[in-house]
C-alpha positions as CSV (number, residue, x, y, z in Angstrom):
1,M,84.6,77.1,18.6
2,F,87.3,75.0,20.2
3,H,90.3,72.9,19.7
4,L,89.9,69.2,19.8
5,L,93.3,67.5,20.9
6,V,93.2,63.8,20.9
7,S,96.2,61.7,22.1
8,G,96.7,58.0,22.4
9,N,99.0,58.7,25.6
10,G,96.7,61.1,27.4
11,W,97.7,64.6,28.5
12,E,100.2,65.8,31.0
13,D,98.9,68.6,33.4
14,G,100.9,71.4,31.6
15,G,101.9,70.6,28.0
16,G,102.0,68.1,25.2
17,T,103.3,67.5,21.6
18,M,101.5,66.6,18.3
19,G,103.1,65.5,15.2
20,N,102.8,68.0,12.5
21,G,101.1,65.4,10.0
22,R,98.3,65.1,12.8
23,I,97.6,68.9,13.0
24,Y,94.6,69.1,10.8
25,I,94.3,73.0,10.6
26,D,95.0,74.5,7.3
27,A,94.5,77.8,5.6
28,E,91.9,76.3,3.1
29,T,89.6,75.1,5.7
30,S,87.3,76.9,8.0
31,P,87.3,77.3,11.1
32,G,90.9,76.1,11.5
33,S,92.2,78.8,9.0
34,K,91.1,81.3,11.6
35,M,93.9,80.1,13.9
36,L,96.6,80.9,11.3
37,T,98.8,83.9,10.3
38,N,100.7,83.3,7.1
39,G,99.9,79.7,7.0
40,K,101.3,79.2,10.5
41,L,99.7,78.6,13.9
42,D,99.3,82.1,15.5
43,I,99.4,81.6,19.5
44,A,97.4,84.9,19.8
45,K,94.6,83.5,17.9
46,V,94.9,79.8,19.2
47,G,94.9,81.0,22.8
48,R,91.6,82.8,22.4
49,I,89.5,79.7,22.4
50,P,89.3,76.7,24.6
51,A,90.9,73.3,23.9
52,L,89.2,69.8,25.0
53,L,91.9,67.4,25.8
54,V,90.9,63.8,24.9
55,S,92.6,60.5,25.3
56,E,92.1,57.8,22.7
57,P,89.6,55.2,24.0
58,A,92.4,52.4,23.6
59,G,95.1,54.6,24.7
60,S,97.0,54.9,28.1
61,G,95.3,58.0,29.3
62,P,92.0,58.4,31.2
63,E,88.7,58.6,29.0
64,M,87.7,61.8,30.6
65,T,88.0,65.2,28.7
66,R,89.6,68.1,30.3
67,V,89.3,71.9,29.2
68,A,92.4,73.8,28.8
69,Y,93.6,77.1,27.1
70,I,96.8,76.8,25.0
71,T,99.3,79.3,26.2
72,R,102.5,78.6,24.2
73,L,103.4,77.0,20.9
74,S,106.9,75.7,19.8
75,P,106.7,74.5,16.1
76,G,109.4,72.0,15.2
77,H,110.6,70.1,12.2
78,S,108.3,67.1,12.9
79,E,106.1,67.9,15.8
80,T,104.6,71.0,17.5
81,S,105.1,71.4,21.4
82,F,102.6,73.4,23.3
83,E,101.7,74.3,26.7
84,Y,98.4,74.8,28.3
85,A,96.7,75.9,31.5
86,L,93.7,73.7,32.6
87,D,90.4,75.0,33.5
88,T,89.5,73.2,36.7
89,S,86.2,74.9,37.0
90,V,84.8,73.2,33.9
91,V,83.8,69.5,34.4
92,G,84.6,67.3,31.5
93,I,82.7,64.5,30.0
94,T,83.7,61.0,29.3
95,N,84.8,59.9,25.7
96,H,81.7,57.8,25.5
97,E,79.5,60.8,26.2
98,L,81.7,63.0,23.7
99,E,81.3,60.4,20.9
100,K,77.4,61.1,20.9
101,Y,78.3,64.4,19.3
102,S,80.5,62.9,16.6
103,G,78.3,64.1,13.7
104,Q,78.2,67.6,15.0
105,L,82.0,67.6,15.7
106,K,82.7,66.1,12.3
107,L,84.9,63.4,13.8
108,G,85.0,61.4,10.6
109,N,85.9,57.7,10.2
110,F,88.4,57.5,12.9
111,G,86.3,59.3,15.7
112,L,88.5,59.6,18.8
113,N,90.5,56.6,17.9
114,H,93.2,58.7,16.1
115,S,95.6,61.4,17.7
116,H,95.0,64.7,16.0
117,W,94.5,68.5,16.5
118,K,91.5,70.1,14.8
119,V,89.2,73.1,15.3
120,C,85.6,72.4,15.7
121,D,83.0,75.0,15.0
122,V,80.8,74.2,18.0
123,D,80.3,76.0,21.3
124,L,82.3,73.9,23.8
125,F,80.6,75.0,26.9
126,K,77.1,74.5,25.4
127,L,78.1,71.1,24.4
128,L,79.4,70.2,27.8
129,L,76.3,71.7,29.5
130,T,74.1,69.7,27.3
131,A,75.9,66.6,28.0
132,Q,75.8,67.1,31.9
133,Q,72.0,67.9,31.5
134,R,71.4,64.8,29.5
135,K,73.4,62.7,32.2
136,A,71.4,64.4,35.1
137,A,68.0,63.7,33.4
138,A,69.0,60.1,32.7
139,R,70.0,59.6,36.4
140,A,66.7,61.3,37.6
141,N,64.7,58.9,35.2
142,A,66.6,55.9,36.5
143,A,65.9,56.9,40.1
144,T,62.2,57.4,39.5
145,G,61.5,54.7,37.1
């Protein structure tokens, strides 16, 4: 399970914000409901799982994902601010590679072209490893073919 955070402006190194209307985590839907206590995001629960930071393809940020862990939440009236620690030991993948998993991630009609925060019931590290292995196999086939 992991947080999928998509932003049109990309992501700063230590934190960001998300409009509350773009946080698609609610008490009625699993796995997002596992991140809530009394209907509100619970940092103790949120911080236990990794986050994948993604820039919208038409946005201003790089189209390379990054893995992070959310360390602080500050809910506001119209948006929620949060801080995170980047996990630089994990190699991200491009948006193009991530979109190959859109069905598995249940990205819906907007895909990565819509700023939002949701929880995906997928093993992030297995997904990233599979993507890296596919990329390496394609390079090996191209080199021998």
